[in-house]
C-alpha beads as a LAMMPS data file, in Angstrom:
LAMMPS data file: protein, C-alpha beads

388 atoms
387 bonds

1 atom types
1 bond types

-500.0 500.0 xlo xhi
-500.0 500.0 ylo yhi
-500.0 500.0 zlo zhi

Masses

1 110.0

Atoms # bond

1 1 1 368.134 402.653 -194.632
2 1 1 370.927 400.082 -194.269
3 1 1 374.343 401.570 -195.085
4 1 1 375.108 398.737 -197.486
5 1 1 372.754 396.092 -198.795
6 1 1 374.189 392.579 -198.936
7 1 1 373.941 392.174 -202.727
8 1 1 375.174 395.610 -203.777
9 1 1 377.532 395.185 -206.708
10 1 1 375.851 391.969 -207.905
11 1 1 374.306 392.229 -211.365
12 1 1 371.343 389.978 -212.125
13 1 1 369.783 389.460 -215.541
14 1 1 366.143 388.417 -215.285
15 1 1 364.617 386.753 -218.352
16 1 1 361.282 385.819 -216.803
17 1 1 357.530 386.140 -217.011
18 1 1 354.680 386.338 -214.499
19 1 1 355.502 385.189 -210.949
20 1 1 358.171 382.660 -209.913
21 1 1 361.140 384.215 -211.733
22 1 1 360.161 387.857 -211.181
23 1 1 359.596 387.159 -207.472
24 1 1 363.094 385.671 -207.264
25 1 1 364.490 388.715 -209.073
26 1 1 362.674 391.101 -206.749
27 1 1 363.993 389.338 -203.641
28 1 1 367.540 389.768 -204.953
29 1 1 366.836 393.373 -205.985
30 1 1 365.477 394.200 -202.530
31 1 1 368.821 393.086 -201.099
32 1 1 370.691 395.502 -203.370
33 1 1 371.334 393.567 -206.593
34 1 1 371.215 395.482 -209.871
35 1 1 368.442 393.514 -211.586
36 1 1 368.058 394.103 -215.312
37 1 1 364.784 392.683 -216.561
38 1 1 365.016 391.576 -220.200
39 1 1 361.611 391.661 -221.914
40 1 1 360.306 391.015 -225.393
41 1 1 359.573 394.339 -227.091
42 1 1 356.155 393.015 -228.178
43 1 1 354.366 393.512 -224.874
44 1 1 357.031 392.456 -222.379
45 1 1 356.335 390.338 -219.308
46 1 1 352.778 389.025 -219.692
47 1 1 352.078 390.147 -216.118
48 1 1 352.020 393.699 -217.488
49 1 1 348.548 392.988 -218.883
50 1 1 347.065 391.560 -215.657
51 1 1 344.479 393.662 -213.816
52 1 1 344.052 395.725 -211.772
53 1 1 345.214 398.286 -214.336
54 1 1 345.787 401.831 -213.068
55 1 1 345.715 404.203 -216.024
56 1 1 347.376 401.652 -218.277
57 1 1 349.798 400.038 -215.815
58 1 1 349.343 396.729 -213.988
59 1 1 349.513 396.821 -210.199
60 1 1 350.117 393.045 -210.251
61 1 1 353.254 393.717 -212.305
62 1 1 354.269 396.522 -209.947
63 1 1 354.034 394.181 -206.947
64 1 1 356.807 391.902 -208.305
65 1 1 359.069 394.272 -210.213
66 1 1 360.224 397.084 -207.949
67 1 1 363.937 397.887 -207.738
68 1 1 364.553 396.660 -211.318
69 1 1 365.531 398.157 -214.660
70 1 1 363.844 397.057 -217.906
71 1 1 365.388 396.551 -221.328
72 1 1 363.844 395.033 -224.437
73 1 1 365.414 392.359 -226.640
74 1 1 363.939 389.965 -229.186
75 1 1 365.957 386.789 -228.716
76 1 1 364.775 385.480 -232.081
77 1 1 366.751 388.316 -233.644
78 1 1 370.499 387.467 -234.036
79 1 1 371.571 391.040 -233.275
80 1 1 369.579 391.064 -230.062
81 1 1 370.972 387.664 -229.112
82 1 1 374.446 389.143 -229.410
83 1 1 373.367 392.081 -227.252
84 1 1 372.055 389.629 -224.684
85 1 1 375.363 387.760 -224.647
86 1 1 377.193 391.061 -224.132
87 1 1 374.901 391.809 -221.228
88 1 1 375.562 388.389 -219.694
89 1 1 379.301 389.053 -219.876
90 1 1 378.741 391.825 -217.307
91 1 1 376.463 389.753 -215.057
92 1 1 376.892 387.622 -211.976
93 1 1 373.495 385.914 -212.206
94 1 1 370.953 384.989 -214.856
95 1 1 367.408 383.946 -213.884
96 1 1 365.127 382.409 -216.511
97 1 1 361.832 380.546 -216.422
98 1 1 361.401 379.256 -219.946
99 1 1 360.615 375.628 -220.696
100 1 1 363.730 373.451 -220.646
101 1 1 365.501 373.546 -224.008
102 1 1 364.284 377.005 -225.036
103 1 1 367.432 378.853 -223.953
104 1 1 369.637 376.420 -225.853
105 1 1 367.517 376.783 -229.002
106 1 1 367.866 380.540 -228.758
107 1 1 371.654 380.199 -228.590
108 1 1 371.904 381.294 -224.978
109 1 1 372.023 377.993 -223.104
110 1 1 374.217 377.628 -220.042
111 1 1 377.139 375.987 -221.831
112 1 1 377.296 378.855 -224.323
113 1 1 376.983 381.544 -221.685
114 1 1 379.500 379.900 -219.368
115 1 1 382.062 379.972 -222.160
116 1 1 381.825 383.776 -222.219
117 1 1 381.372 384.209 -218.459
118 1 1 382.820 381.322 -216.409
119 1 1 381.620 382.880 -213.137
120 1 1 377.976 383.010 -214.213
121 1 1 375.318 381.610 -211.872
122 1 1 372.266 380.674 -213.927
123 1 1 368.998 379.730 -212.208
124 1 1 366.423 377.989 -214.390
125 1 1 362.912 377.781 -212.960
126 1 1 360.547 375.356 -214.672
127 1 1 357.500 373.294 -213.847
128 1 1 359.232 369.917 -213.453
129 1 1 362.983 370.412 -213.827
130 1 1 365.563 370.499 -216.607
131 1 1 365.700 366.707 -217.075
132 1 1 363.365 363.753 -216.720
133 1 1 360.195 362.407 -218.339
134 1 1 358.155 365.555 -217.595
135 1 1 360.883 368.105 -218.256
136 1 1 359.358 369.419 -221.472
137 1 1 355.861 369.759 -220.011
138 1 1 354.755 373.279 -219.263
139 1 1 353.086 374.236 -216.033
140 1 1 351.424 377.019 -214.129
141 1 1 350.755 377.383 -210.441
142 1 1 347.392 375.617 -210.755
143 1 1 348.753 372.555 -212.539
144 1 1 351.682 372.244 -210.144
145 1 1 349.361 372.548 -207.148
146 1 1 347.304 369.736 -208.706
147 1 1 350.339 367.570 -209.472
148 1 1 352.048 368.167 -206.132
149 1 1 349.199 366.994 -203.915
150 1 1 348.317 370.421 -202.526
151 1 1 344.853 370.329 -204.075
152 1 1 344.191 366.903 -202.548
153 1 1 344.446 368.321 -199.015
154 1 1 343.008 371.812 -199.526
155 1 1 339.360 372.562 -198.786
156 1 1 336.626 370.840 -196.832
157 1 1 336.225 367.047 -196.608
158 1 1 333.934 365.615 -199.262
159 1 1 334.037 368.748 -201.417
160 1 1 335.622 369.192 -204.894
161 1 1 339.383 369.882 -204.984
162 1 1 340.436 373.511 -204.686
163 1 1 343.764 375.265 -204.990
164 1 1 345.320 377.375 -202.309
165 1 1 344.305 380.986 -202.959
166 1 1 347.940 382.139 -202.769
167 1 1 350.053 380.780 -205.684
168 1 1 352.253 378.596 -203.494
169 1 1 353.983 376.760 -206.343
170 1 1 355.133 379.980 -208.003
171 1 1 356.332 381.708 -204.879
172 1 1 357.963 378.716 -203.216
173 1 1 359.989 378.193 -206.405
174 1 1 360.973 381.862 -206.398
175 1 1 362.107 381.629 -202.781
176 1 1 364.122 378.439 -203.416
177 1 1 365.706 380.075 -206.461
178 1 1 366.749 383.240 -204.599
179 1 1 368.157 381.208 -201.697
180 1 1 370.084 378.969 -204.106
181 1 1 371.467 381.925 -206.072
182 1 1 372.918 383.475 -202.920
183 1 1 374.474 380.131 -201.946
184 1 1 375.959 379.737 -205.436
185 1 1 377.438 383.248 -205.325
186 1 1 379.257 382.267 -202.150
187 1 1 380.762 379.277 -203.976
188 1 1 381.813 381.505 -206.895
189 1 1 383.757 383.622 -204.404
190 1 1 385.656 380.489 -203.329
191 1 1 386.173 378.671 -206.615
192 1 1 385.705 381.274 -209.341
193 1 1 383.365 378.885 -211.148
194 1 1 379.710 379.490 -211.862
195 1 1 376.950 376.901 -211.872
196 1 1 373.557 376.070 -213.356
197 1 1 370.781 375.826 -210.744
198 1 1 367.749 373.685 -211.603
199 1 1 364.663 374.896 -209.671
200 1 1 361.573 372.742 -210.371
201 1 1 358.275 374.188 -209.158
202 1 1 357.082 370.645 -208.396
203 1 1 360.116 369.943 -206.219
204 1 1 359.865 373.284 -204.425
205 1 1 356.190 372.681 -203.694
206 1 1 356.901 369.208 -202.363
207 1 1 359.764 370.683 -200.336
208 1 1 357.409 372.954 -198.392
209 1 1 355.010 370.009 -197.878
210 1 1 357.412 368.252 -195.513
211 1 1 354.723 367.552 -192.912
212 1 1 352.451 365.956 -195.506
213 1 1 355.119 363.821 -197.197
214 1 1 356.429 362.638 -193.821
215 1 1 352.873 361.804 -192.770
216 1 1 352.605 359.524 -195.788
217 1 1 356.077 358.000 -195.293
218 1 1 355.323 357.298 -191.653
219 1 1 351.777 355.978 -191.954
220 1 1 351.451 354.770 -195.544
221 1 1 348.224 356.776 -195.742
222 1 1 347.492 359.806 -197.889
223 1 1 346.809 363.051 -196.019
224 1 1 343.245 364.252 -196.551
225 1 1 341.542 367.653 -196.618
226 1 1 340.526 368.867 -193.176
227 1 1 339.324 372.381 -193.922
228 1 1 341.046 374.622 -191.393
229 1 1 341.710 371.766 -188.970
230 1 1 345.059 370.070 -188.326
231 1 1 345.753 366.326 -188.573
232 1 1 347.847 366.202 -185.377
233 1 1 346.641 369.087 -183.206
234 1 1 343.359 370.211 -181.677
235 1 1 341.779 372.584 -180.937
236 1 1 343.575 374.116 -183.908
237 1 1 341.231 375.558 -186.561
238 1 1 338.614 378.162 -187.390
239 1 1 335.652 378.133 -185.005
240 1 1 332.184 379.541 -185.510
241 1 1 330.967 382.103 -183.008
242 1 1 328.034 384.478 -182.608
243 1 1 329.020 386.884 -185.405
244 1 1 331.182 384.751 -187.707
245 1 1 334.428 382.857 -187.227
246 1 1 337.823 383.208 -185.577
247 1 1 340.997 381.122 -185.563
248 1 1 342.425 379.555 -182.419
249 1 1 345.385 377.194 -182.063
250 1 1 346.106 375.408 -178.795
251 1 1 349.011 373.324 -180.003
252 1 1 350.126 371.770 -176.722
253 1 1 348.728 370.517 -173.428
254 1 1 349.417 373.688 -171.465
255 1 1 347.512 375.768 -174.018
256 1 1 344.703 373.209 -174.031
257 1 1 344.271 373.624 -170.285
258 1 1 344.158 377.394 -170.815
259 1 1 341.358 376.902 -173.355
260 1 1 339.391 374.868 -170.821
261 1 1 339.727 377.712 -168.301
262 1 1 338.773 380.422 -170.822
263 1 1 335.584 378.616 -171.870
264 1 1 334.881 377.664 -168.227
265 1 1 334.523 373.985 -169.069
266 1 1 336.887 372.221 -166.613
267 1 1 335.305 368.835 -167.347
268 1 1 336.865 368.888 -170.821
269 1 1 340.335 368.623 -169.270
270 1 1 339.305 365.343 -167.621
271 1 1 337.488 363.886 -170.624
272 1 1 339.419 360.748 -171.748
273 1 1 338.792 361.666 -175.410
274 1 1 340.850 364.818 -174.992
275 1 1 343.639 363.838 -172.571
276 1 1 346.494 364.170 -175.083
277 1 1 347.205 366.142 -178.235
278 1 1 346.862 362.992 -180.357
279 1 1 343.540 362.067 -178.751
280 1 1 342.194 365.570 -179.238
281 1 1 343.200 365.432 -182.900
282 1 1 341.516 362.034 -183.324
283 1 1 338.327 363.336 -181.696
284 1 1 338.428 366.890 -182.967
285 1 1 334.964 366.878 -184.556
286 1 1 333.385 366.129 -181.194
287 1 1 335.652 368.689 -179.531
288 1 1 334.751 371.363 -182.068
289 1 1 331.028 370.807 -181.504
290 1 1 331.428 371.181 -177.746
291 1 1 333.527 374.338 -178.047
292 1 1 331.344 375.952 -180.699
293 1 1 328.263 375.460 -178.539
294 1 1 330.001 377.823 -176.129
295 1 1 331.537 380.118 -178.769
296 1 1 328.142 380.783 -180.393
297 1 1 327.100 382.745 -177.296
298 1 1 329.643 385.554 -177.816
299 1 1 331.144 387.585 -180.673
300 1 1 334.594 386.880 -182.134
301 1 1 336.180 389.945 -180.575
302 1 1 335.075 388.814 -177.110
303 1 1 336.660 385.386 -177.505
304 1 1 339.799 386.828 -179.088
305 1 1 340.240 389.145 -176.137
306 1 1 339.853 386.304 -173.654
307 1 1 342.226 383.971 -175.467
308 1 1 344.841 386.696 -175.937
309 1 1 344.731 387.481 -172.227
310 1 1 345.256 383.770 -171.504
311 1 1 348.193 383.570 -173.923
312 1 1 346.438 381.229 -176.364
313 1 1 347.355 381.988 -180.020
314 1 1 344.268 383.263 -181.829
315 1 1 343.344 385.607 -184.660
316 1 1 340.418 387.071 -186.561
317 1 1 339.650 385.665 -190.017
318 1 1 340.836 388.773 -191.856
319 1 1 340.180 389.976 -195.355
320 1 1 343.207 391.535 -197.071
321 1 1 341.826 395.032 -196.486
322 1 1 341.650 394.218 -192.776
323 1 1 345.092 392.680 -192.359
324 1 1 346.789 395.429 -194.386
325 1 1 345.277 397.936 -191.952
326 1 1 346.330 395.941 -188.874
327 1 1 348.355 397.749 -186.220
328 1 1 351.240 395.281 -186.517
329 1 1 351.491 395.770 -190.282
330 1 1 351.486 399.526 -189.683
331 1 1 354.131 399.242 -186.970
332 1 1 356.437 397.199 -189.231
333 1 1 355.878 399.727 -192.072
334 1 1 355.320 396.904 -194.534
335 1 1 352.890 398.892 -196.694
336 1 1 354.837 401.530 -198.580
337 1 1 353.915 404.136 -201.179
338 1 1 355.123 403.484 -204.696
339 1 1 354.813 405.331 -207.980
340 1 1 353.944 403.650 -211.266
341 1 1 355.738 404.666 -214.470
342 1 1 352.656 406.661 -215.503
343 1 1 352.894 408.804 -212.362
344 1 1 350.006 407.116 -210.555
345 1 1 350.619 406.869 -206.807
346 1 1 349.701 403.531 -205.236
347 1 1 350.863 401.263 -202.413
348 1 1 352.760 398.004 -202.276
349 1 1 353.809 395.409 -199.711
350 1 1 357.521 395.952 -199.177
351 1 1 360.204 393.532 -197.998
352 1 1 359.020 392.033 -194.679
353 1 1 362.470 391.350 -193.195
354 1 1 364.717 393.662 -191.233
355 1 1 368.458 393.722 -190.678
356 1 1 369.453 395.355 -187.380
357 1 1 365.965 396.818 -187.242
358 1 1 366.040 398.295 -190.737
359 1 1 364.090 397.147 -193.791
360 1 1 365.441 397.002 -197.323
361 1 1 364.381 400.177 -199.145
362 1 1 362.400 400.568 -202.345
363 1 1 365.101 402.209 -204.448
364 1 1 363.351 402.124 -207.821
365 1 1 359.724 402.153 -208.884
366 1 1 358.660 399.323 -211.249
367 1 1 359.956 400.070 -214.752
368 1 1 358.127 400.904 -217.937
369 1 1 358.775 398.441 -220.767
370 1 1 362.269 399.098 -222.152
371 1 1 362.673 402.184 -219.972
372 1 1 366.394 401.582 -219.425
373 1 1 367.468 400.539 -222.919
374 1 1 369.669 403.583 -223.496
375 1 1 371.091 403.548 -219.987
376 1 1 372.031 399.850 -220.029
377 1 1 373.101 399.368 -223.635
378 1 1 375.106 402.598 -223.869
379 1 1 377.043 401.348 -220.851
380 1 1 377.701 398.065 -222.656
381 1 1 378.869 399.875 -225.769
382 1 1 381.270 401.968 -223.722
383 1 1 382.728 398.840 -222.121
384 1 1 383.095 397.163 -225.516
385 1 1 384.876 400.236 -226.876
386 1 1 387.228 400.221 -223.917
387 1 1 388.132 396.574 -224.604
388 1 1 389.031 397.102 -228.249

Bonds

1 1 1 2
2 1 2 3
3 1 3 4
4 1 4 5
5 1 5 6
6 1 6 7
7 1 7 8
8 1 8 9
9 1 9 10
10 1 10 11
11 1 11 12
12 1 12 13
13 1 13 14
14 1 14 15
15 1 15 16
16 1 16 17
17 1 17 18
18 1 18 19
19 1 19 20
20 1 20 21
21 1 21 22
22 1 22 23
23 1 23 24
24 1 24 25
25 1 25 26
26 1 26 27
27 1 27 28
28 1 28 29
29 1 29 30
30 1 30 31
31 1 31 32
32 1 32 33
33 1 33 34
34 1 34 35
35 1 35 36
36 1 36 37
37 1 37 38
38 1 38 39
39 1 39 40
40 1 40 41
41 1 41 42
42 1 42 43
43 1 43 44
44 1 44 45
45 1 45 46
46 1 46 47
47 1 47 48
48 1 48 49
49 1 49 50
50 1 50 51
51 1 51 52
52 1 52 53
53 1 53 54
54 1 54 55
55 1 55 56
56 1 56 57
57 1 57 58
58 1 58 59
59 1 59 60
60 1 60 61
61 1 61 62
62 1 62 63
63 1 63 64
64 1 64 65
65 1 65 66
66 1 66 67
67 1 67 68
68 1 68 69
69 1 69 70
70 1 70 71
71 1 71 72
72 1 72 73
73 1 73 74
74 1 74 75
75 1 75 76
76 1 76 77
77 1 77 78
78 1 78 79
79 1 79 80
80 1 80 81
81 1 81 82
82 1 82 83
83 1 83 84
84 1 84 85
85 1 85 86
86 1 86 87
87 1 87 88
88 1 88 89
89 1 89 90
90 1 90 91
91 1 91 92
92 1 92 93
93 1 93 94
94 1 94 95
95 1 95 96
96 1 96 97
97 1 97 98
98 1 98 99
99 1 99 100
100 1 100 101
101 1 101 102
102 1 102 103
103 1 103 104
104 1 104 105
105 1 105 106
106 1 106 107
107 1 107 108
108 1 108 109
109 1 109 110
110 1 110 111
111 1 111 112
112 1 112 113
113 1 113 114
114 1 114 115
115 1 115 116
116 1 116 117
117 1 117 118
118 1 118 119
119 1 119 120
120 1 120 121
121 1 121 122
122 1 122 123
123 1 123 124
124 1 124 125
125 1 125 126
126 1 126 127
127 1 127 128
128 1 128 129
129 1 129 130
130 1 130 131
131 1 131 132
132 1 132 133
133 1 133 134
134 1 134 135
135 1 135 136
136 1 136 137
137 1 137 138
138 1 138 139
139 1 139 140
140 1 140 141
141 1 141 142
142 1 142 143
143 1 143 144
144 1 144 145
145 1 145 146
146 1 146 147
147 1 147 148
148 1 148 149
149 1 149 150
150 1 150 151
151 1 151 152
152 1 152 153
153 1 153 154
154 1 154 155
155 1 155 156
156 1 156 157
157 1 157 158
158 1 158 159
159 1 159 160
160 1 160 161
161 1 161 162
162 1 162 163
163 1 163 164
164 1 164 165
165 1 165 166
166 1 166 167
167 1 167 168
168 1 168 169
169 1 169 170
170 1 170 171
171 1 171 172
172 1 172 173
173 1 173 174
174 1 174 175
175 1 175 176
176 1 176 177
177 1 177 178
178 1 178 179
179 1 179 180
180 1 180 181
181 1 181 182
182 1 182 183
183 1 183 184
184 1 184 185
185 1 185 186
186 1 186 187
187 1 187 188
188 1 188 189
189 1 189 190
190 1 190 191
191 1 191 192
192 1 192 193
193 1 193 194
194 1 194 195
195 1 195 196
196 1 196 197
197 1 197 198
198 1 198 199
199 1 199 200
200 1 200 201
201 1 201 202
202 1 202 203
203 1 203 204
204 1 204 205
205 1 205 206
206 1 206 207
207 1 207 208
208 1 208 209
209 1 209 210
210 1 210 211
211 1 211 212
212 1 212 213
213 1 213 214
214 1 214 215
215 1 215 216
216 1 216 217
217 1 217 218
218 1 218 219
219 1 219 220
220 1 220 221
221 1 221 222
222 1 222 223
223 1 223 224
224 1 224 225
225 1 225 226
226 1 226 227
227 1 227 228
228 1 228 229
229 1 229 230
230 1 230 231
231 1 231 232
232 1 232 233
233 1 233 234
234 1 234 235
235 1 235 236
236 1 236 237
237 1 237 238
238 1 238 239
239 1 239 240
240 1 240 241
241 1 241 242
242 1 242 243
243 1 243 244
244 1 244 245
245 1 245 246
246 1 246 247
247 1 247 248
248 1 248 249
249 1 249 250
250 1 250 251
251 1 251 252
252 1 252 253
253 1 253 254
254 1 254 255
255 1 255 256
256 1 256 257
257 1 257 258
258 1 258 259
259 1 259 260
260 1 260 261
261 1 261 262
262 1 262 263
263 1 263 264
264 1 264 265
265 1 265 266
266 1 266 267
267 1 267 268
268 1 268 269
269 1 269 270
270 1 270 271
271 1 271 272
272 1 272 273
273 1 273 274
274 1 274 275
275 1 275 276
276 1 276 277
277 1 277 278
278 1 278 279
279 1 279 280
280 1 280 281
281 1 281 282
282 1 282 283
283 1 283 284
284 1 284 285
285 1 285 286
286 1 286 287
287 1 287 288
288 1 288 289
289 1 289 290
290 1 290 291
291 1 291 292
292 1 292 293
293 1 293 294
294 1 294 295
295 1 295 296
296 1 296 297
297 1 297 298
298 1 298 299
299 1 299 300
300 1 300 301
301 1 301 302
302 1 302 303
303 1 303 304
304 1 304 305
305 1 305 306
306 1 306 307
307 1 307 308
308 1 308 309
309 1 309 310
310 1 310 311
311 1 311 312
312 1 312 313
313 1 313 314
314 1 314 315
315 1 315 316
316 1 316 317
317 1 317 318
318 1 318 319
319 1 319 320
320 1 320 321
321 1 321 322
322 1 322 323
323 1 323 324
324 1 324 325
325 1 325 326
326 1 326 327
327 1 327 328
328 1 328 329
329 1 329 330
330 1 330 331
331 1 331 332
332 1 332 333
333 1 333 334
334 1 334 335
335 1 335 336
336 1 336 337
337 1 337 338
338 1 338 339
339 1 339 340
340 1 340 341
341 1 341 342
342 1 342 343
343 1 343 344
344 1 344 345
345 1 345 346
346 1 346 347
347 1 347 348
348 1 348 349
349 1 349 350
350 1 350 351
351 1 351 352
352 1 352 353
353 1 353 354
354 1 354 355
355 1 355 356
356 1 356 357
357 1 357 358
358 1 358 359
359 1 359 360
360 1 360 361
361 1 361 362
362 1 362 363
363 1 363 364
364 1 364 365
365 1 365 366
366 1 366 367
367 1 367 368
368 1 368 369
369 1 369 370
370 1 370 371
371 1 371 372
372 1 372 373
373 1 373 374
374 1 374 375
375 1 375 376
376 1 376 377
377 1 377 378
378 1 378 379
379 1 379 380
380 1 380 381
381 1 381 382
382 1 382 383
383 1 383 384
384 1 384 385
385 1 385 386
386 1 386 387
387 1 387 388
């Protein structure tokens, strides 16, 4: 365990539901921040009701809410609003993912909170941003994937649009928010002044689509769905073989020549259709057919072994049960035991990064709804009494 986590001593208030905001809060909590999750007493974070449910507790919720404390407040109740303001007085950071305008209507907008805590960093995650013609529109991962262009390039050519199976819009926004919070805290150290961070899911999703937006800017043409293939590299996709599929990516000329040797097809290296990376990409359907004719003679594990020996990046098409049992995942100790508030023992995917070879620890199990009310609010009352 690291002797001191980077965000120890930083208090974060998380007023969030479902994915983007809670993921941001968990990233900060993993790095040592004291994250206090503020939930509505009538059910709390809606992720608490998402299956799979283990004896009454959501494992989806558990996956995004370790290392946090939970308190309950009804921000439509004036007394609870005052409690919330008292809590913010003690905080360094506030994360919220309500629609723009909601915090102000509740009496806890940034201007109000900054007046009681000038050093406050407030990160607001929303579908489209705090200002602009779409600011008041709501959004979920699906609608942002649709709006952002992701669904226009995902899937097989000629098939209906599909979303990416991983909620990219939610989690990219959470990553941008956590990164921005840490940057803002550095500025607070210098200037003593907090700031309001606007994190639009649409902008974050476009931000991670740099290759697609630059393709459009450079060519004037919309990127199109290519299945598992790549618009600028080949062979670089999933290939069919005797017992299924495997992934192989020969992203440069040296690797391409290695592929030709592995498949024992030296004539491919001299074929004018495949002389350069760009030509191979332009003619990748023909290339795939030629390679798959060979691949269909052997099982995936045979080809993976040959390509690995030749240094060509390749991988099986794993299910989640398979990748979570992979030897590399085991070596990195990414899957860790965790206990739910009801005592059920389960597993979770822990922080994937290491500092000097050590991973951030799971210090707290995910909290029951309002589990830390007495602990947090009694501490506030004691501070208030000391200030009288």
